[in-house]
C-alpha positions as CSV (number, residue, x, y, z in Angstrom):
1,M,-53.8,-236.3,160.2
2,D,-55.4,-235.8,163.6
3,T,-59.1,-236.2,164.4
4,F,-61.2,-235.5,167.5
5,V,-63.5,-238.2,168.8
6,I,-66.1,-236.7,171.1
7,E,-68.7,-238.5,173.3
8,G,-71.5,-236.0,173.8
9,G,-73.7,-235.3,176.8
10,R,-71.1,-234.3,179.4
11,R,-71.6,-231.0,181.3
12,L,-68.6,-228.7,181.5
13,F,-67.8,-227.6,185.0
14,G,-64.7,-225.9,186.6
15,R,-62.3,-223.1,186.1
16,V,-60.1,-222.3,183.1
17,R,-57.8,-219.4,182.1
18,V,-58.3,-217.6,178.8
19,N,-55.0,-217.6,176.9
20,G,-53.3,-214.7,175.2
21,S,-54.9,-213.6,171.9
22,K,-53.8,-215.1,168.6
23,N,-55.2,-212.3,166.6
24,A,-53.4,-209.7,168.8
25,A,-50.1,-211.6,169.0
26,L,-49.6,-212.0,165.3
27,P,-49.5,-208.3,164.5
28,L,-47.5,-207.7,167.6
29,L,-44.9,-210.2,166.5
30,A,-44.8,-208.5,163.1
31,A,-44.3,-205.1,164.7
32,T,-41.0,-206.3,166.3
33,L,-39.5,-205.7,162.9
34,L,-39.8,-201.9,163.6
35,T,-36.9,-201.8,165.9
36,D,-33.3,-203.1,166.2
37,D,-33.7,-203.3,170.0
38,V,-34.8,-206.4,172.0
39,I,-38.5,-206.9,172.4
40,T,-40.1,-209.4,174.9
41,L,-43.7,-210.5,174.3
42,R,-45.5,-212.3,177.1
43,D,-48.6,-214.6,177.2
44,V,-48.1,-215.5,173.6
45,P,-50.3,-218.6,172.8
46,D,-48.6,-221.8,171.6
47,L,-50.4,-222.2,168.2
48,A,-49.5,-223.3,164.7
49,D,-50.0,-219.8,163.4
50,I,-47.7,-218.3,166.0
51,R,-45.0,-220.8,165.2
52,S,-45.4,-220.0,161.5
53,M,-45.0,-216.3,162.3
54,V,-41.9,-216.8,164.4
55,G,-40.4,-219.0,161.6
56,L,-41.2,-216.2,159.2
57,L,-39.5,-213.6,161.4
58,A,-36.4,-215.9,161.6
59,E,-36.3,-215.7,157.8
60,L,-36.6,-211.9,158.0
61,G,-33.5,-211.6,160.2
62,M,-35.1,-211.9,163.7
63,T,-33.4,-214.1,166.3
64,R,-35.0,-215.5,169.4
65,Q,-32.8,-214.6,172.4
66,D,-34.4,-217.5,174.4
67,E,-33.8,-220.8,172.8
68,T,-37.0,-222.3,174.2
69,P,-39.8,-219.9,175.1
70,K,-41.2,-220.6,178.5
71,G,-44.7,-219.8,179.6
72,G,-45.5,-218.0,176.3
73,V,-42.6,-215.6,176.5
74,Y,-40.7,-214.7,173.3
75,T,-37.6,-212.4,173.3
76,L,-36.7,-211.3,169.8
77,K,-34.0,-209.1,168.2
78,T,-33.1,-208.1,164.7
79,T,-29.7,-209.6,163.6
80,D,-30.0,-209.3,159.8
81,P,-31.8,-206.1,158.7
82,S,-31.1,-207.0,155.0
83,A,-33.6,-209.8,154.9
84,C,-36.9,-208.6,153.4
85,H,-38.4,-211.5,151.5
86,A,-41.4,-213.4,153.0
87,R,-41.5,-216.6,150.9
88,Y,-44.6,-218.3,149.7
89,E,-43.8,-221.6,151.5
90,I,-44.4,-219.9,154.8
91,V,-46.9,-217.2,153.8
92,R,-49.3,-219.5,152.2
93,T,-50.3,-221.1,155.5
94,M,-51.0,-218.0,157.4
95,R,-52.8,-214.9,156.2
96,A,-51.4,-212.7,159.1
97,S,-48.0,-212.8,157.4
98,I,-49.2,-209.8,155.4
99,S,-48.7,-207.9,158.7
100,T,-44.9,-207.8,158.1
101,L,-45.4,-205.7,155.0
102,G,-45.8,-202.3,156.7
103,P,-43.0,-202.8,159.3
104,L,-40.6,-204.0,156.6
105,V,-41.1,-201.1,154.2
106,A,-41.1,-198.5,157.0
107,K,-38.0,-199.8,158.8
108,R,-35.9,-201.4,156.0
109,G,-37.3,-199.5,153.0
110,H,-38.1,-202.6,151.0
111,A,-40.4,-205.6,151.3
112,R,-41.2,-208.6,149.2
113,I,-44.2,-210.5,150.5
114,S,-45.9,-213.4,148.9
115,L,-49.7,-213.0,148.5
116,P,-51.1,-214.6,151.7
117,G,-53.2,-217.7,152.2
118,G,-55.3,-218.7,155.2
119,C,-58.7,-220.3,155.8
120,A,-61.2,-221.0,153.1
121,I,-63.9,-218.5,154.3
122,G,-64.2,-216.3,151.3
123,E,-62.2,-213.7,149.5
124,R,-60.1,-211.3,151.6
125,P,-58.2,-209.0,149.2
126,V,-55.2,-207.0,150.3
127,D,-56.0,-204.0,148.2
128,L,-56.7,-201.8,151.2
129,H,-53.3,-202.6,152.7
130,L,-51.6,-201.5,149.4
131,R,-53.8,-198.4,149.1
132,G,-52.7,-197.3,152.5
133,L,-49.0,-197.9,151.9
134,R,-49.2,-196.1,148.5
135,A,-50.7,-193.1,150.2
136,L,-47.6,-193.0,152.4
137,G,-45.4,-192.9,149.3
138,A,-44.5,-196.5,148.8
139,T,-44.2,-197.9,145.3
140,I,-46.1,-201.2,145.0
141,T,-45.7,-203.7,142.2
142,L,-46.7,-207.4,141.8
143,N,-43.9,-209.8,140.7
144,G,-44.3,-213.5,140.4
145,G,-47.1,-213.7,143.0
146,D,-45.2,-211.4,145.4
147,I,-46.1,-207.9,146.6
148,V,-43.0,-205.8,146.2
149,A,-43.0,-202.5,148.2
150,E,-40.3,-199.8,148.0
151,A,-40.2,-196.7,150.2
152,P,-39.0,-193.5,148.6
153,A,-35.4,-192.3,149.2
154,G,-36.3,-190.1,152.1
155,G,-38.6,-192.7,153.7
156,L,-42.4,-192.9,154.0
157,V,-44.3,-189.6,154.4
158,G,-47.5,-189.1,156.5
159,A,-50.8,-188.7,154.7
160,T,-54.5,-189.1,155.2
161,V,-55.5,-192.7,154.4
162,F,-59.1,-194.0,153.9
163,L,-59.3,-197.7,154.7
164,G,-63.0,-198.4,154.3
165,G,-63.9,-201.4,152.2
166,A,-67.0,-203.3,150.9
167,F,-67.3,-205.2,154.2
168,G,-66.1,-202.5,156.6
169,S,-62.7,-201.6,157.8
170,T,-59.7,-203.9,157.6
171,V,-58.0,-205.0,160.8
172,L,-54.7,-206.2,159.4
173,G,-54.7,-203.3,156.9
174,T,-55.1,-200.9,159.8
175,A,-52.2,-202.7,161.6
176,N,-50.0,-202.4,158.5
177,V,-50.6,-198.8,157.9
178,M,-50.3,-197.8,161.6
179,C,-47.0,-199.6,161.9
180,A,-45.7,-198.0,158.7
181,A,-46.9,-194.6,159.8
182,A,-45.1,-194.9,163.1
183,L,-41.8,-194.4,161.3
184,A,-43.1,-192.1,158.5
185,R,-42.2,-188.4,158.4
186,G,-45.0,-186.1,159.5
187,T,-48.6,-187.0,160.5
188,T,-50.8,-189.8,159.2
189,I,-54.6,-189.9,159.7
190,I,-56.3,-193.3,159.2
191,E,-59.9,-192.8,158.5
192,S,-62.3,-195.7,158.7
193,A,-59.7,-197.5,160.8
194,A,-60.6,-200.8,162.4
195,C,-61.7,-200.4,166.1
196,E,-61.0,-204.0,167.2
197,P,-59.3,-204.5,170.6
198,E,-56.4,-206.1,168.8
199,I,-55.7,-202.8,167.1
200,V,-55.8,-201.1,170.4
201,D,-53.4,-203.7,171.8
202,L,-51.0,-203.1,168.9
203,A,-51.2,-199.3,169.3
204,T,-50.5,-199.7,173.0
205,M,-47.3,-201.7,172.4
206,L,-46.2,-199.2,169.7
207,I,-46.6,-196.4,172.2
208,A,-44.6,-198.3,174.7
209,M,-41.9,-198.4,171.9
210,G,-42.0,-194.7,171.5
211,A,-44.6,-194.2,168.8
212,K,-47.0,-191.2,169.0
213,I,-50.5,-192.6,168.4
214,R,-53.9,-191.3,169.5
215,G,-57.4,-192.3,168.7
216,H,-56.9,-196.0,168.6
217,G,-60.1,-197.8,169.3
218,S,-62.0,-195.3,167.2
219,P,-62.5,-195.0,163.4
220,R,-59.9,-192.2,163.2
221,I,-56.3,-192.9,164.3
222,I,-53.7,-190.2,164.2
223,I,-50.0,-191.1,164.1
224,D,-47.2,-188.6,164.4
225,G,-44.1,-190.3,162.9
226,V,-40.9,-190.7,164.9
227,E,-37.3,-191.4,163.7
228,E,-36.9,-194.7,165.6
229,L,-38.6,-197.0,168.0
230,R,-37.1,-198.8,171.0
231,G,-37.6,-202.2,172.5
232,T,-40.2,-203.0,175.1
233,D,-41.5,-205.8,177.4
234,Y,-45.2,-206.3,176.6
235,S,-48.0,-208.7,177.5
236,V,-50.5,-209.8,174.8
237,M,-54.2,-209.1,175.6
238,A,-56.5,-212.1,176.4
239,D,-58.2,-213.8,173.5
240,R,-61.7,-212.6,173.2
241,I,-62.6,-215.3,170.6
242,E,-61.3,-218.1,172.8
243,A,-63.2,-216.6,175.7
244,G,-66.4,-216.4,173.7
245,T,-65.9,-220.0,172.5
246,L,-65.6,-221.2,176.1
247,M,-68.7,-219.2,177.1
248,M,-70.7,-221.0,174.4
249,A,-69.1,-224.3,175.3
250,A,-70.5,-223.9,178.8
251,A,-73.9,-222.9,177.5
252,I,-74.3,-225.7,174.9
253,T,-73.5,-228.4,177.6
254,N,-75.6,-226.7,180.2
255,G,-72.5,-226.3,182.2
256,D,-71.0,-223.9,184.8
257,L,-67.6,-222.4,184.0
258,T,-65.4,-219.8,185.6
259,L,-63.2,-218.0,183.1
260,D,-60.1,-216.2,184.4
261,N,-58.2,-213.6,182.4
262,C,-61.5,-212.8,180.5
263,P,-61.5,-209.7,178.3
264,L,-65.1,-208.9,179.1
265,D,-65.1,-205.3,177.8
266,A,-64.1,-206.7,174.4
267,L,-67.1,-209.0,174.3
268,L,-70.0,-206.7,175.1
269,A,-71.9,-207.6,171.9
270,T,-71.3,-211.3,172.5
271,T,-72.5,-211.2,176.0
272,Y,-75.5,-209.1,175.0
273,F,-76.7,-211.7,172.5
274,L,-75.8,-214.6,174.9
275,D,-77.9,-213.0,177.6
276,M,-80.9,-212.7,175.1
277,A,-80.5,-216.4,174.5
278,G,-80.5,-217.2,178.2
279,V,-76.7,-217.5,178.8
280,H,-75.5,-215.5,181.8
281,V,-72.0,-214.1,182.1
282,Q,-71.4,-212.6,185.5
283,P,-68.1,-210.9,186.6
284,L,-67.0,-212.5,189.8
285,A,-66.0,-209.1,191.3
286,N,-69.7,-208.0,190.9
287,L,-70.8,-211.2,192.6
288,A,-68.4,-210.7,195.5
289,Q,-69.3,-207.0,195.9
290,S,-73.1,-207.7,195.8
291,R,-72.6,-210.1,198.7
292,Q,-70.8,-207.3,200.6
293,K,-73.6,-204.8,199.7
294,V,-71.1,-202.3,198.3
295,P,-70.9,-200.9,194.7
296,A,-69.5,-203.4,192.2
297,L,-66.0,-202.9,190.8
298,S,-65.8,-202.0,187.1
299,V,-64.6,-204.7,184.8
300,T,-61.0,-204.3,183.6
301,S,-60.6,-203.2,180.0
302,A,-59.7,-205.6,177.3
303,T,-56.2,-204.1,176.8
304,S,-55.0,-204.5,180.4
305,D,-53.5,-207.6,182.0
306,P,-52.4,-208.9,185.4
307,S,-48.7,-207.9,184.7
308,R,-49.9,-204.2,184.5
309,G,-51.3,-204.3,188.0
310,D,-54.8,-205.5,187.5
311,D,-56.7,-207.5,190.1
312,P,-57.2,-211.0,188.5
313,Q,-60.5,-211.3,190.3
314,R,-61.8,-208.4,188.3
315,R,-61.0,-210.3,185.1
316,S,-62.9,-213.5,186.1
317,V,-66.5,-214.4,185.0
318,R,-68.9,-217.2,185.8
319,V,-70.9,-218.6,182.8
320,T,-74.2,-220.4,183.4
321,C,-77.4,-220.8,181.3
322,D,-81.1,-221.4,181.5
323,R,-82.3,-224.9,180.8
324,V,-84.2,-223.7,177.8
325,L,-82.3,-221.5,175.3
326,R,-84.1,-218.7,173.5
327,P,-83.8,-217.9,169.8
328,V,-82.0,-214.7,168.8
329,E,-81.4,-212.7,165.6
330,V,-77.7,-211.7,165.1
331,T,-75.7,-209.9,162.4
332,T,-71.9,-210.1,162.4
333,Q,-70.3,-206.7,162.2
334,P,-66.9,-205.0,162.8
335,H,-66.1,-204.3,166.4
336,P,-67.9,-203.4,168.6
337,G,-70.5,-205.5,166.8
338,F,-70.9,-209.3,167.1
339,P,-67.6,-210.8,165.8
340,T,-67.6,-213.0,162.7
341,D,-65.1,-215.3,164.4
342,L,-67.8,-216.4,166.9
343,Q,-70.5,-216.9,164.2
344,A,-70.0,-220.7,163.8
345,Q,-69.9,-221.3,167.6
346,L,-73.1,-219.3,168.1
347,M,-74.8,-221.2,165.3
348,A,-74.0,-224.5,167.0
349,L,-75.5,-223.1,170.2
350,L,-78.7,-221.8,168.6
351,C,-79.3,-225.2,167.0
352,L,-80.6,-226.2,170.4
353,A,-82.7,-223.0,171.0
354,D,-86.5,-223.2,171.4
355,G,-87.6,-221.5,168.2
356,N,-86.2,-219.9,165.0
357,S,-83.0,-217.9,165.1
358,I,-81.4,-215.9,162.3
359,I,-77.7,-215.3,161.7
360,T,-76.6,-212.9,158.9
361,E,-72.9,-212.8,158.0
362,R,-71.8,-209.3,156.9
363,I,-68.0,-209.7,157.1
364,F,-67.4,-212.9,155.1
365,P,-70.8,-213.7,153.4
366,D,-69.5,-217.2,152.3
367,R,-68.4,-218.2,155.8
368,F,-71.0,-221.0,156.1
369,L,-69.2,-224.2,155.3
370,H,-70.1,-225.5,158.7
371,V,-73.8,-225.4,157.8
372,A,-73.7,-228.6,155.9
373,E,-71.8,-230.3,158.7
374,L,-74.2,-229.2,161.4
375,S,-77.0,-230.5,159.3
376,R,-75.4,-233.9,159.3
377,M,-75.8,-233.8,163.1
378,G,-79.5,-233.2,162.8
379,A,-79.5,-229.4,162.9
380,N,-82.4,-227.7,161.0
381,L,-80.7,-225.0,159.0
382,M,-81.8,-223.1,155.9
383,R,-79.3,-220.8,154.1
384,T,-80.3,-217.9,151.8
385,G,-77.3,-215.9,150.6
386,S,-75.6,-214.4,153.6
387,T,-78.3,-215.4,156.0
388,V,-79.0,-218.7,157.8
389,V,-82.3,-219.5,159.6
390,I,-81.8,-221.9,162.5
391,S,-84.9,-223.8,163.7
392,G,-84.0,-225.2,167.0
393,V,-84.1,-229.0,167.6
394,R,-84.3,-230.9,170.9
395,Q,-81.2,-233.0,170.3
396,L,-78.2,-233.1,168.0
397,K,-76.9,-236.5,166.9
398,G,-73.3,-237.5,166.8
399,A,-71.8,-238.0,163.3
400,P,-68.6,-237.8,161.3
401,V,-68.0,-234.1,160.2
402,M,-65.3,-232.3,158.4
403,A,-63.7,-229.1,159.7
404,S,-63.4,-226.5,156.9
405,D,-61.7,-223.6,158.7
406,L,-60.6,-222.5,162.2
407,R,-63.8,-221.2,163.7
408,A,-66.0,-223.7,162.0
409,S,-63.9,-226.4,163.7
410,A,-64.7,-224.9,167.1
411,G,-68.4,-224.8,166.2
412,L,-68.4,-228.5,165.3
413,V,-66.5,-229.4,168.5
414,L,-69.2,-227.5,170.6
415,A,-71.9,-229.3,168.7
416,G,-70.2,-232.7,169.3
417,M,-70.1,-232.0,173.0
418,A,-73.8,-231.4,173.1
419,A,-74.8,-234.2,170.7
420,E,-76.1,-237.7,171.6
421,G,-73.5,-240.3,170.7
422,T,-70.1,-240.0,169.1
423,T,-69.0,-237.2,166.9
424,I,-65.8,-237.4,164.8
425,V,-64.3,-234.1,163.8
426,N,-61.8,-234.6,160.9
427,R,-59.1,-232.1,159.9
428,V,-58.6,-230.5,163.3
429,Y,-55.3,-229.0,162.2
430,H,-57.5,-226.0,161.4
431,L,-58.4,-225.8,165.1
432,D,-54.8,-225.9,166.1
433,R,-54.2,-222.6,164.3
434,G,-56.3,-220.7,166.9
435,Y,-56.8,-222.8,170.1
436,E,-54.0,-224.1,172.3
437,R,-54.5,-227.7,173.2
438,L,-58.2,-227.2,173.3
439,E,-59.0,-230.9,173.7
440,D,-56.9,-231.1,176.9
441,R,-58.5,-228.0,178.4
442,L,-62.1,-229.2,177.6
443,R,-61.3,-232.6,179.0
444,S,-60.1,-231.0,182.3
445,L,-63.6,-229.4,182.5
446,G,-65.4,-232.7,182.0
447,A,-65.7,-233.2,178.3
448,S,-65.1,-236.6,176.7
449,I,-62.8,-235.7,173.8
450,Q,-59.8,-237.4,172.5
451,R,-57.3,-236.6,169.7
452,V,-56.5,-239.6,167.6
453,D,-54.7,-240.3,164.3
454,E,-57.3,-240.8,161.6
455,K,-55.4,-244.0,160.5
456,T,-56.7,-245.7,163.7
457,L,-60.4,-245.1,162.7
458,A,-62.5,-247.2,160.3
459,P,-63.1,-245.7,156.9
460,S,-66.8,-245.4,157.7
461,E,-66.0,-243.2,160.7
462,L,-64.2,-240.6,158.5
463,V,-67.0,-240.2,155.9
464,S,-68.5,-236.7,155.8
465,G,-70.9,-235.6,153.0
């Protein structure tokens, strides 16, 4: 099992490109099941979850047209439309596998999907997914731990679907229902739809495939079903969570980073709170225009990309910070609020702020397994229910810590880069699910971080707790 060994106290400096979005690419890959034509996806990150999804698609009758994807390009085509069973052995490692449910039942009329797994960050039921598909006419049963969905003889039928839940709208549930509705007869209205940029990216690709969708990016999405969808060539949006993580990496090390391919419009809440804390995110186009004393260019939207004619300069930002970070009060919310996937990274950063910060988690109230690990590094944290009070300290201390989930792993890496001494982050396989070769990219920016086999470390170095 791999482990990170981090020597803290190194400032990050340089330029790095934000990769394509994992959270966008997974539903986009699942949506390739909606057509028998060839689909090419570009800027797909090389991640464990992506490889798991591609393996699942292979079991569901999809064949890669390119034997070895180059530069994040996948070309896929259905060769066996009879395959409809997503087995537990694959699904248990990746929650996004549930995204194949809607496309399968809409296109092939039948789906058998094992109940999904994923990170240990709290309960994430799939009842909203099933509610939406039932509203479209699917018959849903549970059999041996599998969700079995059957479309009626004439296919799915459009309906009005409410997807609100106890903690807000459901991103993957919205993706599932939107994909299914694209091939349903009649009109579907999704109320309380997720507004996340990844949903906008999925809708944009479906439209390129011939779907009729409007309202994506708002709480009401309207889909007029079509008889079939065609292939397309599409580029995945940039990863807003990776971009936010890199912004906080720059800040926690008092660094100076330039991020290319940065989806700034998808990070407005993040940059708002970072600015309050003393972290400055400045579009390079605005800097260039201010020097020329002409109006600044607008920042490119989160759903666009260089292959669609954007000026890459307009998608680049510079991240710097004040020497003394200020405390802030943040509550995670569905988009356009502050994202739960950046909560752990922000907590690590606020551990070094001058004063008391408060983070309240409204999406996954139990997503605080990193609190105990940060405390091992000298952080002063007090949790009460879904809220953590962070009293800033002058210095974090290196220590062995245990990664519990994907984003907590990133928070611990950030803390390690700022800490005095050596930090050992165990179980970094969580990190590999969402960040492509993160240690190599951070090292290129000045970090001292090495991936090693835990067998090479002394037992005392692996202790956490």
